[in-house]
N, C-alpha and C positions, 0 to 999 in steps of 0.2 A: 571496501567502500570506494569504488572507482570514482564516483561522482565527486568525492571530496579529496581525492588523491593529490598530494602535493600542497594542500592547504593546511590551515591551522586545525581543521577538523578531520584531517586525513585518516586518523585512526578511530573515527567515530564508530560506536557500536550500537547506537540507538537513534531514535528520531522522535520528533514531536508529533502528536496526533494531528495537529493543524497542518503539518506538511503533507499529509495524505491527500489533502484537497488539491495539491498541485501535481499529482502523479500524471494526470491526463495531459497536463500542459508541458511535460518534459518529453520532447520529441526524440525519436530514434533516427538513425540513418536509413532505416527501412521504411518505405512508403506505407502509410496507414498504421504505423506502430508507434506506441508511446510507452512510457514507463509503466503505466497502469496495465497495459496489455502484457508487458514482460512479467510483471509481478504475478498476474493471474496465471500465466503459462507456467511459471516456476512453481507456484502453489499447486497447480494441477499435476505437475511432474512429481512433486514431493508426496502429495497425498490428496486425492480428489475430494476427500471429505472436508478439506480446508475451504473449498469453495461453497460449502453449505452453511458457513457461518452467518449469512444474513437471516437464515431461518431461525437462528437462536436469538436474534435481535427483535423479534416481532413484538415483544412486550416492553421494549425500552421506552417508547413514547408514553405509555400508560404509567410506567414506573417514574418517569421524570416529573409527573404531576404530584407525586407524593413527596411531602416535605419532611 
């Protein structure tokens, strides 16, 4: 966890879902690149099917209306 290295959360092994909203705001030293791009590229390297997860979320909005 390089982002938290040296801090109190330096050995963090997880994250809060709300932190995903800031991935695009975490800039890289490469022009036009941010943490969201990096995560997507790493997922693609690991297994391209990981990038298909939005297709599995298509029923989430309808499910959220059920109490």
